[in-house]
N, C-alpha and C positions, 0 to 999 in steps of 0.2 A: 605333563602337568604344566599349567599356565600360571605364571607368576602375576601378581597384581600389577606390577610395573608394565609387563607385556600387554596385559588387558587394557590398561589405560592408553598405551601408545597405539594399540589397534583401534581403540575407540576414537582417539584424536585423529588418526589417519582416516578413519571412516567418515568422521565429521567434516574434515577438510575436503575429501572427495565429494561428499554430498554438497557442500557449499560451492565447490568449483562447478559441479554439474548444474546447480541452480543458476549460478552466474552465467554460465555458457548458454543456458536456455533463455535467460532474460536478454542476453545480448542478441541472440538470434531473433527473438520476438520483437525487439525494439529496432532492429535494422530496417531501413526503408526497403520496400519492395521494389525491385528493379523490373520495370515493365515498360512496354512500348505504348500502352494505352494510358493517356493522361487522365482519363476518368478514374481509373483505379488508384493512381497516385494521389489524385485530389481527394478521393474518398478516404484513403488511408490517413492522409494528413488531417482531414476533417474529423475523423473518428478519434485520433489522438488528441486534438485540441478540444473536442467536445467532452471527452472523458476527463481531461485535466480540469476544464471549467466546471464540470459537474461535481468533481471531487472537492474542489475549492468551495463551491457553493454550498455543498452539504456540510462541510466542516464549519463554515461561517454560520449556517443555519443552526447547527447543533450548539455552537457557542452562544448565539443569540437566545436560543431556547433555554439554555442553562441559566443565563443571566435573568431572563424573564421569570423563570421559576423561583429563583432566589428572591427577586423583588416581590413576587406574589406571596411567598412564604413570610417575608418580613412584614409586609402590609397586613397580612392575616394575623400575625402575632400582635401587631399594634392595635388592631381592631378588637381583639379578644381581651386586651388589658382593661 
């Protein structure tokens, strides 16, 4: 028979193990690739920088789009009055 306290501790342990494995996978993914070929190192660095730039650009674009939609809605409301 499993007590509720035991089930909770098993659930917490499972969650910690899962979080730990996700962190380990991210660490391995983000580690620089050790290679003798400078082209691969350059491409890896370029891909990281490009992804970071693209993510920032899309975030700014979404914020600007939200602001524009709010402005259009308020203007539309004023025109209908």
